N, C-alpha and C positions, 0 to 999 in steps of 0.2 A: 844908894848914890845912883840910882836908877834915872834922875832926873838931873843932867848936865846943864852948863850955864852957856851957851851958843845956840847954834842951830840943831834942833832936834830934828833928822832927817824923818822921812814919814815910814820907814821899815821901822825905826825904833819909837816912833810914835805909837805904830799899831802894835808894836811889842809891849809898851807901857798898859797900852788898854787892854791888851788880851791878858796880862799878869793881874791886873787889876779887876777882870771880870767884865769889862765894857766890852769886849767882843768875846765869840765862842769861838769852839776850835776851828770854822771855816774863816775865821778871821772877817764874820759878820757883825754887824752892831747889834747887841741884845739891849732891847729896849725894857729896861727894869726901872721902877719909879726911885729904888734905895741908890742908883747911878746918878741921879741930879737933887741938888738941894731939896732939903725938905724942912718943913717949918721948925722942926726940935733942933737943928742942925746947928752948931754953934758957927761964927763968922768965919772960921779956921778953915772947919770942915765943908764948909759949902764954896769957900774959895776954891779948895783942893779938887772938889767934884768938878767944879764948872772948868777947872785946866785940865783934867784927865778927859774929860768931855770933849774940850776944845781939842785937846792934842789927838784924842783918836779920831775926830772927825777930820781934821788936817791929813792923819794917815791915811785914811780910807781914799781920800780926792786926792792924795798923792803931793800934799805939798808940806816944805818943811814949815816949822815952829820955831819962832826965835825965843829963847830963853834969855831971862836978865833976872841978875840975883836983887 
């Protein structure tokens, strides 16, 4: 239940990125190839990686992300 419906505030987006390994201990983006969709990823995994990347970047930029189910 770490991904709510509604507005995901920047601090929560950064925590999501941190928990899933997109941010390091200083909350800086970790540019790792596995964090982005890979050729062997199924469609669901690729979408999830895109979402976490977008949420992480929004958190870094200090803007909320609207989540809809």
